[in-house]
N, C-alpha and C positions, 0 to 999 in steps of 0.2 A: 657092623661091617657095612661098608659102603658098596653100593651096586656098581655095575660097570659104567664107564664113561661113554656116552654116545657122542659121535662127532661126524662132521661132514667137512670135505675139503674140495677145493677146485683150483685149477690153474688154467689160464687162457691168455691169449693175446687180444687186447682190446684196441679198437680204433678210437677216434675222438668221440666221446659220448658225454651227455649231460644227464645227471641223476639216473644212471643206468641201474636197474634193479638186479642185483647179482643173483637173485633166486632163479633167474633164467639159466644160470650155470649149475643147476641142481644143488645149490646150497639150500638149507632149510627144508630138506626132505626128511631126513632122520631127526634132525635137531629143529624143533619148532621155536624154541626160545633159548638162544645161546647165552651162556654166562661168561664165556671167554671167547675173544676174537683176536686172531693174529693176521696182520695184513703185510704183505711185501709187494714191492713194485720196482721196476727198473727206471721209471721216469716218475717224478713227483706228480701226485694227483690229489684230489680232495675226496673226502668220504663223509657221508651223513648217515646217522643211525636212526632207524625206526620211522623216519618221516622225511620227505623231501623239503619240508619247511624247517627242519632242524638246522642248527648252525653247521657250516662246513668246517671240517678239520683237515689240515694238510698232512698227507702221508709222504714223507721225504723219500726220495729214491734210495734204494739199496740199504734201507734200515728196517728193522722190525718194528711195527706199530702194534701195540697190544692194548686190549681193552678188557677190563673185568667189569661187566655191566650187563643188564638184561637187554639183549638185542634180538629183534625178530625180523628186521629188514636192514639191508645195507645198500646204499646207493653211492655209486662212484661217478666222478666227473674227471675226464682226461682230455688233454688238448691234442693228443696224437697217439701213435702206436705205443702201447704200454703192456709189458708182461705183468700179469697180476696173479698173486697167490694168496688165497684166503683159507684159513683154518678156523672152524668154529666148534665149540663143544659145550656140553651140559653134563653136569654130574648125574 
């Protein structure tokens, strides 16, 4: 029998930022190492996983971007006001 899934989620309005560490939004409090990440935004932005030196990935506006990977940090870059929603979980 599998144990309960632990998750964190956050929604906020971001201004223009570069490599903003989303742990400031109380993500990665209960989940230290996510296995699943879902990101939504209303304006396209870029995201980096685990390191600011990792390649940037574009998250298109109004689409769900999902990752099944070990993630312990998320960094976002936006050029203006963006509504951001992030859900992370670990089994």
